[in-house]
C-alpha positions as a printed Julia matrix, in Angstrom:
837×3 Matrix{Float64}:
 -34.18  -12.73    2.82
 -37.01  -13.46    0.35
 -37.09  -11.34   -2.77
 -40.36  -10.31   -4.33
 -41.85  -12.77   -6.74
 -41.3   -12.76  -10.45
 -44.59  -10.98  -11.08
 -43.34   -8.04   -9.02
 -39.78   -8.16  -10.31
 -38.49   -5.62  -12.72
 -37.76   -7.64  -15.82
 -35.18   -6.16  -18.13
 -34.8    -8.13  -21.32
 -32.01   -5.9   -22.54
 -28.44   -5.09  -22.38
 -26.27   -7.1   -24.6
 -28.48   -7.8   -27.6
 -27.52   -4.91  -29.88
 -23.92   -5.05  -28.74
 -23.68   -8.77  -29.38
 -25.31   -8.5   -32.79
 -22.79   -5.82  -33.71
 -19.93   -7.77  -32.22
 -20.64  -11.05  -33.96
 -20.39   -9.77  -37.46
 -17.51  -10.72  -39.68
 -14.81  -12.41  -37.66
 -11.43  -10.76  -37.72
  -8.66  -13.0   -38.87
  -5.4   -12.42  -37.08
  -3.31  -11.77  -40.2
  -3.53  -13.97  -43.24
  -2.22  -17.24  -41.78
  -5.59  -18.42  -40.46
  -5.97  -20.69  -37.45
  -7.4   -18.23  -34.96
  -9.87  -15.46  -35.62
 -12.17  -13.52  -33.33
 -15.25  -11.38  -33.08
 -17.01   -9.7   -30.18
 -18.3   -13.02  -28.86
 -15.2   -15.22  -28.67
 -12.03  -16.48  -30.2
 -12.64  -18.8   -33.14
 -10.04  -21.58  -33.32
  -9.88  -23.48  -36.6
 -13.42  -22.32  -37.32
 -14.78  -23.4   -33.94
 -15.87  -21.36  -30.93
 -14.86  -22.66  -27.51
 -15.09  -21.59  -23.9
 -11.49  -21.3   -22.77
 -10.33  -22.13  -19.24
  -6.69  -21.26  -18.87
  -4.11  -21.51  -16.11
  -0.73  -19.86  -15.67
   2.13  -22.33  -15.29
   5.6   -20.78  -15.59
   8.09  -23.28  -16.97
  11.16  -21.99  -15.03
   9.3   -22.17  -11.71
   9.15  -25.96  -11.82
  11.45  -28.62  -13.24
  11.04  -30.43  -16.56
  10.45  -33.61  -14.59
   7.45  -31.94  -12.92
   5.94  -30.51  -16.11
   4.08  -33.62  -17.35
   2.21  -34.16  -14.08
   1.41  -30.45  -13.64
   0.01  -30.23  -17.16
  -1.9   -33.5   -16.71
  -3.47  -32.29  -13.46
  -4.3   -28.95  -15.08
  -6.24  -30.74  -17.8
  -7.95  -32.98  -15.23
  -8.96  -29.75  -13.48
 -10.91  -28.74  -16.56
  -8.38  -26.46  -18.23
  -7.88  -26.42  -21.98
  -5.24  -23.66  -22.11
  -1.88  -23.13  -20.38
  -0.56  -19.58  -20.17
   3.08  -18.7   -19.61
   5.37  -15.72  -19.79
   8.66  -15.84  -21.71
  11.59  -15.03  -19.42
  14.12  -12.88  -21.31
  16.76  -12.75  -18.56
  16.57  -16.53  -18.24
  16.99  -17.07  -21.98
  19.65  -14.39  -22.58
  21.47  -13.79  -19.28
  24.41  -12.28  -21.16
  24.02  -10.42  -24.42
  24.18  -12.9   -27.28
  24.48  -15.93  -24.96
  21.3   -17.97  -25.0
  19.84  -20.62  -22.71
  17.03  -22.93  -23.76
  18.02  -25.89  -21.61
  16.55  -27.49  -18.48
  13.94  -25.3   -16.82
  14.24  -22.85  -19.74
  13.37  -25.35  -22.47
  10.36  -23.4   -23.69
   9.81  -25.5   -26.79
   9.73  -28.74  -24.79
   7.22  -27.22  -22.37
   4.89  -26.05  -25.14
   5.08  -29.4   -26.91
   4.12  -31.16  -23.66
   1.04  -28.91  -23.47
   0.25  -29.77  -27.07
   0.7   -33.49  -26.37
  -2.01  -33.18  -23.74
  -4.42  -31.7   -26.29
  -4.34  -28.21  -24.79
  -3.75  -24.71  -26.15
  -1.11  -22.17  -25.13
  -1.15  -18.43  -24.53
   2.38  -17.06  -24.88
   3.11  -13.8   -23.08
   6.29  -12.48  -24.71
   6.52   -9.29  -22.7
   9.44   -8.88  -22.87
   8.77   -6.92  -19.68
   6.69   -9.38  -17.67
   6.79   -8.19  -14.02
   5.59  -11.58  -12.66
   7.4   -11.05   -9.33
  10.41  -12.2   -11.34
  13.87  -10.7   -11.02
  14.03   -7.32  -12.86
  10.62   -8.0   -14.39
  12.27  -10.42  -16.82
  14.59   -7.81  -18.33
  18.27   -8.89  -18.38
  20.73   -6.85  -16.35
  22.96   -6.14  -19.36
  20.14   -4.09  -20.86
  20.81   -1.43  -18.19
  24.29   -0.92  -19.6
  23.16   -0.15  -23.14
  24.06    3.46  -23.91
  21.25    6.02  -23.64
  18.59    3.43  -22.84
  15.29    4.05  -21.07
  13.09    1.02  -20.54
   9.54    0.79  -21.85
   9.14    4.07  -23.66
   9.73    5.59  -27.09
  13.46    4.98  -26.8
  15.31    3.59  -29.82
  17.88    1.45  -27.95
  15.16   -0.23  -25.88
  12.83   -0.73  -28.85
  15.65   -2.2   -30.94
  16.51   -4.78  -28.29
  12.83   -5.51  -27.54
  12.13   -6.13  -31.23
  15.23   -8.3   -31.57
  14.13  -10.51  -28.65
  10.48  -10.74  -29.73
  11.55  -11.61  -33.28
  13.92  -14.28  -31.97
  11.23  -15.96  -29.84
   8.66  -15.81  -32.62
  11.14  -17.35  -35.06
  11.84  -20.14  -32.59
   8.11  -20.85  -32.28
   7.6   -20.72  -36.05
  10.55  -23.03  -36.69
   8.87  -25.6   -34.44
   5.44  -24.93  -36.02
   3.91  -24.06  -32.66
   1.47  -21.31  -33.63
  -2.13  -22.4   -34.24
  -1.87  -21.0   -37.76
   0.77  -23.71  -38.35
  -1.19  -26.45  -36.61
   0.41  -25.78  -33.24
  -1.1   -25.05  -29.81
  -0.36  -21.29  -29.42
  -3.66  -19.47  -29.88
  -2.8   -16.09  -28.34
   0.31  -14.0   -27.77
   0.84  -11.01  -25.53
   3.08   -8.0   -26.02
   4.02   -5.69  -23.11
   2.35   -6.05  -19.71
   0.02   -3.77  -17.72
   1.48   -0.67  -19.35
  -1.31    1.58  -18.13
   0.29    1.37  -14.68
   3.33    3.36  -15.83
   2.2     5.16  -18.99
   1.89    8.58  -17.33
   5.51    8.47  -16.24
   6.72    8.63  -19.85
   6.27   11.47  -22.32
   6.64    8.93  -25.12
   4.4     6.29  -23.59
   1.54    6.48  -26.09
   3.93    6.38  -29.04
   5.71    3.4   -27.52
   2.59    1.33  -26.91
   1.37    1.97  -30.44
   4.77    0.96  -31.78
   4.82   -2.19  -29.6
   1.41   -3.34  -30.83
   2.2    -2.66  -34.49
   5.6    -4.32  -34.16
   3.97   -7.43  -32.71
   1.29   -7.61  -35.4
   4.02   -7.22  -38.0
   5.65  -10.44  -36.8
   2.86  -12.26  -38.67
   2.24  -15.13  -36.27
  -1.28  -15.89  -37.49
  -2.93  -15.64  -34.05
  -4.26  -12.58  -32.19
  -2.16  -10.4   -29.93
  -3.38   -9.13  -26.56
  -2.34   -6.4   -24.15
  -3.53   -6.72  -20.57
  -4.74   -3.68  -18.64
  -4.27   -1.5   -21.73
  -7.17    0.85  -22.42
  -6.04    1.9   -25.9
  -4.37   -1.01  -27.69
  -3.51   -0.31  -31.31
  -5.47   -1.81  -34.19
  -6.15   -5.52  -33.99
  -4.58   -5.98  -30.55
  -7.15   -7.05  -27.94
  -7.16   -5.37  -24.54
  -7.74   -7.81  -21.68
  -8.52   -7.6   -17.97
  -6.35   -8.45  -14.96
  -7.8    -8.53  -11.46
  -9.99  -10.42   -9.02
 -13.45   -9.51  -10.3
 -13.29   -8.7   -14.0
 -16.95   -9.63  -14.37
 -17.75   -6.42  -12.51
 -14.69   -4.2   -13.02
 -13.85   -4.69  -16.71
 -15.44   -2.11  -18.97
 -14.98   -4.44  -21.91
 -12.76   -4.29  -24.99
 -12.11   -0.96  -26.68
 -13.84   -2.27  -29.81
 -17.07   -4.3   -29.99
 -15.48   -6.55  -32.58
 -13.07   -7.86  -29.91
 -13.91  -10.6   -27.37
 -13.91  -10.17  -23.59
 -10.8   -11.89  -22.23
  -9.52  -12.19  -18.66
  -5.76  -12.75  -18.69
  -5.16  -12.77  -14.91
  -7.66  -13.94  -12.3
  -5.52  -13.93   -9.17
  -6.05  -17.21   -7.31
  -4.24  -15.9    -4.24
  -1.9   -13.06   -3.35
   1.78  -13.32   -4.11
   3.77  -12.84   -0.92
   7.02  -11.19    0.07
   9.28  -11.87    3.02
   7.64  -10.35    6.08
   4.08  -10.9     4.85
   1.47  -12.74    6.95
  -0.4   -15.68    5.38
  -3.1   -14.87    2.86
  -5.48  -16.83    0.72
  -8.44  -16.54   -1.61
 -11.28  -18.97   -1.17
 -12.45  -21.41   -3.82
 -15.95  -19.97   -3.48
 -14.79  -16.43   -4.21
 -12.83  -17.46   -7.31
 -15.74  -19.56   -8.56
 -18.15  -16.66   -8.14
 -15.87  -14.31  -10.06
 -15.48  -16.73  -12.96
 -19.19  -17.56  -13.21
 -19.91  -13.82  -13.09
 -17.49  -13.12  -15.95
 -18.93  -15.85  -18.17
 -22.48  -14.71  -17.37
 -21.55  -11.3   -18.81
 -20.19  -12.39  -22.19
 -16.73  -13.52  -21.1
 -15.32  -16.5   -22.96
 -11.74  -16.87  -21.68
 -10.5   -16.81  -18.1
  -6.93  -17.41  -17.0
  -6.08  -18.34  -13.42
  -2.93  -16.54  -12.28
  -1.47  -18.74  -10.99
  -2.81  -22.25  -11.52
   0.55  -23.61  -10.41
   2.89  -21.03   -8.91
   5.95  -23.14   -8.21
   9.3   -22.01   -6.85
  11.61  -19.05   -7.41
  14.72  -21.16   -7.71
  18.15  -19.6    -7.43
  18.01  -15.82   -7.48
  15.01  -15.51   -9.78
  12.56  -13.88   -7.36
  12.0   -10.12   -7.54
  12.81   -7.75   -4.68
  11.79   -9.32   -1.35
   9.56  -11.89   -3.1
   9.37  -15.2    -1.27
  10.86  -18.34   -2.79
   7.49  -20.1    -2.64
   5.27  -18.55   -5.34
   1.45  -18.62   -5.3
   1.42  -21.71   -3.12
  -2.32  -21.13   -2.57
  -3.06  -21.8    -6.26
  -5.19  -24.82   -7.31
  -1.95  -26.78   -7.69
   0.4   -25.95   -4.83
   4.15  -25.35   -4.98
   4.77  -29.1    -5.24
   2.16  -29.68   -7.96
  -0.32  -31.29   -5.55
  -4.02  -30.38   -5.91
  -5.07  -27.94   -3.21
  -8.61  -28.91   -2.3
 -11.3   -27.75   -2.46
  -9.93  -25.05   -4.8
  -8.81  -27.45   -7.52
 -11.97  -29.59   -7.42
 -14.49  -26.76   -7.02
 -13.09  -24.98  -10.08
 -13.0   -28.27  -12.01
 -16.71  -28.66  -11.3
 -17.34  -25.05  -12.39
 -15.62  -25.66  -15.71
 -17.81  -28.7   -16.32
 -20.95  -26.74  -15.46
 -19.99  -23.93  -17.83
 -19.24  -26.41  -20.59
 -22.81  -27.69  -20.21
 -23.8   -24.12  -21.13
 -21.33  -23.6   -23.95
 -23.72  -23.61  -26.9
 -25.92  -20.93  -25.4
 -22.99  -18.85  -24.14
 -21.29  -18.88  -27.53
 -24.33  -18.55  -29.79
 -27.33  -17.51  -27.71
 -29.05  -14.17  -27.24
 -28.32  -12.63  -23.84
 -30.79  -10.88  -21.57
 -30.98   -9.65  -18.01
 -33.82  -10.05  -15.52
 -33.48   -8.07  -12.29
 -35.26   -9.06   -9.09
 -33.97   -6.04   -7.2
 -31.89   -5.85   -4.01
 -28.82   -7.33   -5.73
 -30.56  -10.42   -7.16
 -30.69  -11.04  -10.9
 -30.86  -13.64  -13.65
 -28.66  -13.5   -16.72
 -29.93  -15.62  -19.57
 -28.63  -16.9   -22.91
 -31.24  -18.4   -25.24
 -31.53  -20.02  -28.64
 -35.33  -20.37  -28.94
 -35.31  -22.3   -32.2
 -33.2   -25.04  -30.58
 -35.04  -24.9   -27.25
 -31.76  -23.93  -25.55
 -31.8   -21.76  -22.47
 -29.1   -21.09  -19.84
 -29.56  -19.04  -16.68
 -27.14  -17.62  -14.12
 -29.09  -16.82  -10.96
 -26.99  -14.34   -9.02
 -26.96  -12.96   -5.51
 -24.45  -10.1    -5.44
 -24.97   -9.4    -1.72
 -21.89  -10.19    0.36
 -23.79  -10.75    3.63
 -27.35  -11.68    2.73
 -28.89  -14.95    1.57
 -32.12  -14.87   -0.39
 -34.7   -16.69   -2.47
 -35.84  -15.7    -5.95
 -38.75  -16.95   -7.99
 -37.65  -17.65  -11.53
 -40.03  -19.03  -14.15
 -42.42  -20.27  -11.48
 -39.85  -22.0    -9.27
 -38.19  -20.71   -6.11
 -34.4   -20.91   -5.88
 -32.36  -20.32   -2.74
 -29.2   -18.28   -3.33
 -26.55  -18.11   -0.61
 -24.78  -14.8    -0.16
 -22.5   -13.75   -3.03
 -23.2   -16.8    -5.1
 -24.24  -17.82   -8.57
 -26.34  -20.85   -9.46
 -25.86  -22.23  -12.97
 -28.94  -23.67  -14.71
 -27.97  -25.14  -18.13
 -31.66  -25.64  -19.02
 -33.07  -22.62  -17.12
 -34.57  -25.12  -14.66
 -31.97  -27.39  -13.06
 -29.28  -26.13  -10.68
 -26.15  -28.11  -11.48
 -23.7   -25.85   -9.62
 -23.67  -23.12   -7.02
 -20.46  -21.2    -6.42
 -20.95  -21.27   -2.6
 -21.9   -24.97   -2.37
 -18.67  -26.97   -2.46
 -19.14  -30.61   -3.43
 -15.48  -31.38   -4.02
 -13.35  -32.84   -1.26
 -11.0   -30.85    0.97
  -7.46  -31.77    1.9
  -4.76  -30.68    4.34
  -1.02  -30.67    3.72
   1.51  -32.16    6.13
   5.31  -32.11    6.29
   6.74  -35.34    7.63
  10.35  -35.84    8.77
  12.14  -38.39    6.62
  13.99  -40.74    8.97
  16.39  -42.08    6.36
  17.43  -38.54    5.37
  18.06  -37.56    9.0
  20.74  -40.19    9.6
  24.39  -39.16    9.93
  23.44  -35.56   10.62
  27.05  -34.36   10.63
  27.82  -30.83    9.48
  30.99  -29.02    8.53
  31.51  -25.27    8.2
  33.55  -22.69    6.3
  33.47  -19.15    7.68
  33.64  -16.18    5.3
  36.24  -13.65    6.36
  35.41   -9.95    6.03
  37.96   -8.36    3.68
  40.18   -5.4     4.43
  40.62   -2.58    1.92
  43.84   -4.24    0.76
  41.96   -7.47   -0.03
  39.65   -5.78   -2.54
  40.21   -5.21   -6.23
  37.98   -2.18   -6.92
  38.71    0.97   -4.92
  36.95    4.31   -5.14
  36.16    7.42   -3.16
  32.97    6.54   -1.38
  30.9     3.35   -1.5
  29.69    2.47   -5.0
  26.16    1.5    -6.08
  25.68   -2.22   -5.46
  23.98   -3.54   -8.6
  26.3    -1.68  -10.95
  29.13   -3.52   -9.21
  27.6    -7.0    -9.01
  25.87   -6.81  -12.4
  23.27   -9.14  -10.89
  25.69  -12.07  -10.83
  25.31  -12.32   -7.03
  23.28  -10.81   -4.21
  26.42   -9.83   -2.32
  28.98   -7.02   -2.38
  31.62   -6.43    0.27
  32.45   -2.81    1.15
  35.66   -2.19    3.14
  37.4     0.88    4.48
  39.69    1.85    7.36
  40.34    4.9     9.5
  42.8     5.96   12.19
  42.02    7.18   15.68
  44.12    8.67   18.43
  43.62    7.53   21.98
  42.14   10.93   22.79
  39.38   10.35   20.19
  37.86    7.6    22.34
  35.77    8.29   25.41
  37.0     6.99   28.73
  33.44    6.84   30.07
  31.92    3.36   30.24
  28.45    4.63   29.35
  29.6     6.04   26.01
  30.37    3.74   23.1
  30.99    4.57   19.44
  28.13    3.74   17.05
  28.36    2.77   13.38
  25.59    4.48   11.4
  24.98    3.34    7.83
  22.44    4.87    5.48
  21.59    2.03    3.13
  19.57    2.14   -0.11
  18.51   -1.52    0.28
  18.0    -4.28    0.68
  20.03   -5.65    3.61
  23.49   -5.65    5.19
  25.82   -7.1     7.8
  28.6    -5.13    9.48
  32.0    -6.05   10.89
  34.35   -3.77   12.78
  37.91   -4.93   13.34
  36.83   -8.41   12.3
  34.02   -8.59   14.85
  30.41   -9.04   13.72
  28.26   -6.22   15.13
  24.86   -6.82   13.5
  22.56   -6.63   10.5
  19.79   -4.49    9.09
  17.28   -4.61    6.27
  14.53   -2.72    4.52
  11.12   -3.94    3.38
   9.32   -4.48    0.1
   7.58   -1.13    0.58
  10.55    0.84    1.97
  13.77   -0.71    0.76
  16.13    1.88    2.24
  16.94    1.86    5.94
  19.38    3.18    8.54
  21.62    0.77   10.45
  22.95    1.83   13.87
  24.91   -0.47   16.15
  27.49    0.09   18.91
  31.05   -1.1    18.28
  34.44   -1.35   19.89
  37.16    0.87   18.43
  40.83    1.2    19.24
  43.6     3.72   18.91
  45.32    3.23   15.59
  43.82    1.67   12.46
  40.21    0.44   12.55
  38.73   -1.69    9.79
  35.08   -1.58    8.72
  33.62   -4.23    6.41
  30.0    -4.17    5.3
  28.36   -7.02    3.4
  25.66   -5.31    1.35
  23.08   -7.23   -0.57
  19.95   -7.22   -2.66
  17.13   -9.72   -2.26
  16.15   -9.71   -5.93
  15.89   -6.76   -8.31
  12.66   -4.71   -8.52
  10.1    -5.88  -11.06
   7.59   -3.03  -11.32
   7.21    0.67  -11.88
   8.85    3.12  -14.25
  12.59    3.61  -14.73
  13.75    0.23  -13.49
  17.12    0.97  -15.0
  17.71    3.78  -12.5
  16.94    1.97   -9.23
  19.73    2.16   -6.66
  20.83   -0.11   -3.83
  23.71   -0.64   -1.46
  25.62    1.49    1.03
  25.01    5.24    0.73
  26.71    6.95    3.68
  28.7     5.72    6.68
  29.28    7.74    9.85
  31.01    6.9    13.13
  29.17    8.53   16.04
  30.19    8.96   19.68
  33.8    10.1    19.32
  35.17   12.82   21.56
  35.5    15.13   18.58
  31.97   14.37   17.42
  31.06   12.31   14.35
  33.44   11.0    11.71
  32.01   10.78    8.19
  33.54    7.88    6.28
  31.42    8.38    3.18
  34.26    9.96    1.2
  36.91    7.57    2.41
  38.63    5.25   -0.01
  36.39    2.19   -0.08
  37.31   -1.18   -1.45
  34.72   -3.4    -3.13
  34.67   -7.16   -3.56
  31.92   -8.77   -5.62
  30.46  -12.04   -4.29
  31.29  -14.23   -1.34
  34.44  -16.32   -1.39
  32.28  -19.45   -1.31
  30.42  -18.24   -4.39
  33.63  -17.36   -6.2
  34.95  -20.84   -5.48
  31.53  -22.43   -6.22
  31.85  -24.58   -3.12
  28.21  -25.65   -3.48
  29.28  -27.7    -6.52
  30.11  -31.35   -5.85
  33.31  -31.05   -7.88
  34.49  -27.87   -6.15
  33.24  -28.35   -2.62
  36.72  -29.17   -1.31
  38.47  -26.1    -2.73
  38.17  -24.54    0.74
  39.08  -25.95    4.13
  36.06  -27.2     6.06
  36.01  -27.77    9.82
  33.55  -29.29   12.26
  30.46  -27.12   12.43
  29.45  -24.85   15.28
  26.08  -23.13   15.53
  25.49  -19.39   15.88
  28.17  -18.37   13.39
  27.24  -15.5    11.04
  28.26  -15.35    7.35
  29.08  -19.04    7.34
  28.83  -21.93    4.9
  27.64  -25.34    6.13
  27.57  -28.7     4.37
  26.39  -32.23    4.98
  25.46  -35.34    3.0
  22.14  -37.15    3.18
  20.16  -39.95    1.54
  16.99  -39.2    -0.37
  13.68  -39.93    1.4
  11.96  -43.13    0.34
   8.89  -43.06   -1.89
   7.64  -40.57   -4.45
   6.21  -37.82   -2.26
   7.68  -34.34   -2.82
  10.65  -33.34   -0.66
  11.35  -30.12    1.24
  13.61  -28.63    3.91
  12.32  -27.31    7.21
  14.63  -24.34    7.84
  13.01  -22.75   10.86
  16.24  -23.19   12.81
  18.07  -20.9    10.36
  18.12  -17.16    9.68
  18.74  -15.92    6.14
  20.69  -17.24    3.18
  20.62  -19.7     0.3
  20.65  -23.49   -0.1
  22.1   -25.72   -2.8
  21.37  -29.42   -3.28
  23.93  -31.22   -5.44
  24.87  -27.86   -6.93
  21.31  -26.75   -7.69
  20.06  -23.66   -5.86
  16.61  -24.11   -4.34
  16.4   -20.36   -3.7
  16.75  -17.76   -1.0
  15.47  -18.36    2.51
  14.71  -15.7     5.12
  13.29  -17.29    8.23
  14.44  -14.59   10.64
  12.2   -11.98    8.98
   8.98  -12.39   10.95
   5.53  -11.32    9.82
   3.32   -9.12   12.03
   1.95  -12.39   13.43
   5.38  -13.24   14.85
   6.12  -16.12   12.48
   8.32  -16.44    9.38
   6.58  -15.91    6.06
   8.16  -19.16    4.86
  10.22  -21.83    6.56
   9.55  -24.86    4.32
  11.56  -24.9     1.06
  11.0   -27.19   -1.91
  13.69  -29.64   -3.05
  12.62  -31.13   -6.42
  12.98  -34.9    -6.55
  14.97  -34.54   -9.77
  17.73  -32.75   -7.81
  18.28  -35.84   -5.65
  20.27  -39.04   -5.94
  19.35  -42.08   -3.91
  22.45  -41.7    -1.7
  25.03  -39.11   -0.63
  23.32  -35.9    -1.64
  25.36  -32.76   -0.95
  23.52  -29.99    0.88
  25.34  -26.66    1.12
  23.81  -23.83    3.14
  25.05  -20.26    3.26
  23.79  -18.77    6.51
  24.03  -15.03    7.08
  22.74  -14.89   10.64
  23.3   -17.32   13.49
  21.46  -20.49   12.49
  21.54  -24.02   13.89
  22.1   -26.26   10.86
  21.93  -29.44   12.94
  18.2   -28.77   13.4
  17.43  -28.56    9.67
  14.91  -31.28    8.84
  14.39  -33.03    5.51
  10.68  -33.7     5.13
   8.26  -35.26    2.67
   5.13  -33.42    1.6
   1.75  -35.1     1.63
  -1.89  -34.23    1.11
  -3.12  -37.48    2.63
  -5.68  -35.95    4.99
  -8.84  -35.7     2.9
 -12.27  -34.49    3.94
 -15.78  -33.93    2.69
 -18.43  -31.54    3.99
 -21.69  -31.82    2.05
 -25.33  -31.31    3.01
 -28.63  -32.52    1.59
 -29.11  -28.97    0.29
 -26.1   -29.1    -2.0
 -26.7   -29.71   -5.71
 -25.9   -33.23   -6.89
 -22.41  -33.81   -8.27
 -22.15  -31.77  -11.48
 -21.19  -34.85  -13.5
 -24.65  -36.2   -12.84
 -25.61  -34.35  -16.03
 -24.46  -34.25  -19.63
 -25.56  -32.54  -22.83
 -27.12  -34.63  -25.58
 -28.61  -33.08  -28.71
 -28.3   -29.65  -27.12
 -30.38  -30.7   -24.12
 -29.33  -31.48  -20.56
 -30.02  -34.98  -19.26
 -29.06  -36.97  -16.18
 -26.5   -39.72  -16.56
 -27.23  -41.33  -13.18
 -30.38  -43.06  -11.97
 -31.06  -40.66   -9.12
 -29.25  -37.33   -9.03
 -28.8   -36.47   -5.36
 -26.06  -34.85   -3.28
 -23.05  -37.09   -2.65
 -19.76  -36.82   -0.82
 -16.68  -38.1    -2.59
 -13.28  -39.01   -1.17
 -10.31  -39.79   -3.38
  -6.63  -40.43   -2.61
  -3.84  -39.39   -4.97
  -0.57  -41.02   -5.89
  -1.37  -44.75   -5.77
  -2.68  -44.52   -2.22
  -5.79  -45.9    -0.54
  -8.0   -44.83    2.36
  -6.44  -46.47    5.4
  -8.46  -44.93    8.24
 -11.5   -42.79    8.93
 -10.47  -40.13   11.43
 -13.89  -38.48   11.76
 -17.4   -39.03   10.47
 -20.64  -37.38   11.5
 -24.06  -36.8     9.99
 -26.32  -34.14   11.49
 -24.9   -30.73   12.36
 -21.1   -31.13   12.51
 -18.92  -28.03   12.41
 -15.32  -27.02   11.83
 -12.94  -27.56    8.96
 -10.78  -30.33    7.56
  -8.51  -31.48   10.36
 -10.65  -29.9    13.05
 -14.22  -31.21   12.76
 -16.47  -31.56   15.82
 -19.79  -33.37   16.21
 -22.99  -31.45   16.83
 -26.11  -32.07   18.87
 -27.66  -34.15   16.07
 -24.69  -36.49   15.57
 -25.54  -39.93   14.14
 -23.48  -42.5    16.05
 -23.4   -45.02   13.21
 -21.87  -42.56   10.74
 -18.25  -43.65   11.23
 -18.93  -47.38   10.86
 -20.99  -46.76    7.7
 -18.22  -44.66    6.17
 -15.54  -47.19    7.16
 -17.45  -49.99    5.49
 -17.84  -47.94    2.29
 -14.33  -46.5     2.04
 -11.55  -48.41    3.83
  -8.99  -49.98    1.52
 -10.27  -48.14   -1.54
  -8.57  -45.42   -3.6
 -11.88  -43.55   -3.67
 -15.44  -43.85   -2.46
 -18.79  -42.14   -2.89
 -21.06  -41.55    0.11
 -24.79  -40.78    0.02
 -25.82  -37.64    1.89
 -29.1   -38.77    3.45
 -30.19  -39.14    7.06
 -31.43  -42.67    6.44
 -28.01  -43.91    5.33
 -26.51  -43.08    8.73
 -29.62  -43.8    10.87
 -29.77  -40.11   11.7
 -32.78  -38.33   13.2
 -34.03  -36.19   10.29
 -36.27  -34.28   12.68
 -33.55  -33.38   15.16
 -33.82  -29.72   16.08
 -30.84  -27.84   14.68
 -29.79  -30.42   12.11
 -28.23  -29.11    8.93
 -28.44  -32.54    7.26
 -24.67  -32.38    6.71
 -22.14  -35.18    6.33
 -18.59  -34.4     7.48
 -15.83  -36.97    6.97
 -12.07  -36.91    7.46
 -10.02  -39.8     6.09
  -6.33  -40.65    5.96
  -4.67  -41.97    2.81
  -1.53  -44.1     2.71
   0.22  -46.49    0.4
  -1.25  -49.97    0.58
   1.84  -51.3     2.33
   1.94  -48.5     4.92
  -0.01  -47.72    8.02
  -2.02  -44.53    8.09
């Protein structure tokens, strides 16, 4: 659609001017230490304003060996800040017992960020949610007398202050705050408290106390609270969400900057969820929109999601975390998301002087089209964001005498108010596709052994009580599993002689899942969902005259991480009834029940190389429930990430050389009929070159012999660029406050680049004209240029990267072909120089 010309447009040179003038008065210094101050325009770091592009990377969700490359790739993606939570239950799993080693070495992680010349935002919480077990709060906190989490409760506030003080002291001792010359420029206290505030009578008093307590720690940098409408004093309220450029009402005080602490790059997923994603174009639009409306810091949540190793995931949360982020679970760039956002950051940096110091104004063209400008007239500096807010309608606007085409829901960035260097819908960066490739060397000697867990009788248990006890209070979050056992007597006359009537075991369960045995025979399993954790289990069973034994393996799949009153959540067996007896139903709920915490294999730690032989193993058989399996394997060759393909299994956990790679749940299918996750990450640092011990605990009836060890690659790379795309954004640079080209002829180009010391070994597809499809599934159109593939092969084969012109002449294409979109589509395959593609 064409929008009326500029002469007919309603020009509104308004909005922000008075607000910005008021906001950019005296900068507030965050306490007396210096380092970081702020005003209504931006943070001011060591006296300098900067646009801040931040990404969430959680140190426990990857390994220390992965950290350097993840941080390096984050910086290469245009970030200058890394954001992380602090994980209380990881650092203090038992009261007074602290862990700052391995994946929990927070200081090492922050110093690596600093070494890369980047800043840090530290989110202390200590409640963090984060789809992390118990929201980051340690289990032992539940057992503190008279405690209520996250309200005006003295026991909770005392422990919260003790932890926050401890972390701050640790940071100060290492001189990590910006006021000490370190990289930490922001800290966060609490997390999204508005979501639960109404549940607590003392909520407003608590949040005021939390903010004042944090400020009193005197760290010399500002504190933030996300999604908090009324933060106390100097604390800055920040936005979380997908479109803060349109949904955030702004800080509660004009002297505070507009900060976006969570821009969700995807949707976290739970077991049973279908696939989901968020496009690079949508994220880019949201970020450009935010910066066009006075935003100066955006944080991508997540930039690298990583893995919920061990039992660290919250209730029902998948082991793979935010795999659709710009850096995937393995730390590999997910294209075009990583590259398109990298280009956006560069484009915004071209605009930084105007955005940080210019006078804003708004020009509306009507019908959802507008221009947002930032100008410094005395320096001849002008930046424009031409915006089409329509989700389904393209259009053209006339701005300062020139017509600009705007695809639907897109923003064009003009660092000089004339030249389009970036459009959020026009992706110049390459695409890639991920593959999982069986590792032949790891598949050799695929010999498994098994150890079968035996359901206990009441006599085998150590804790007995009238009725089944609440699960988490028994396990204390040291394991997912709790055995419940009871017995009852029947007379022969209690059992029906009819073949069409069979007794049924009915269990009302508070969540999350269970398996049942009657007289030593497995009768089935049941589970709840993320939304409705409780469920009712009903299965037929065989009973006998005399004593009958019932054993139920109850379990959690992570503790809940959100909502009020976390300390009062219940799980485990609630009531048990035997149905179908001649005398009616038999309620076992008030029987004497025995309880046994953890599996025997866990108690013996048979996943540990030194303890694996403390039980008797036998040759493995498939289809055995509640069974441990083990085998040894050699590590795959090369440096590509490693994973397990577990689609032959059901539900359980896996250990590699004693390290837990997390929970798996392949038997829980999404509405699309497929598992939510069946590929599970094995960090390279967990592996030896030879004889790696894999131990699998399988709850259902899996086939371990079909488990595959695979390597993970993003070697299929593609480009899809037309003559109507802007030139590559790095065709321009800023010199003396003015934009200038740094290439002889700035035109659209397609780029292909391999990662990890690989080269382009083959061109799978190439077409110029009107190709269609997506990376891995391109097809030629009616205007296909037959010479395209040979031209691309000549330019790219054997090289780590290549640049391809996007012109009809280059590929001997017919520029006048009816229906042409003047588009170049290429798919290439990367491989190590010594390998075949």
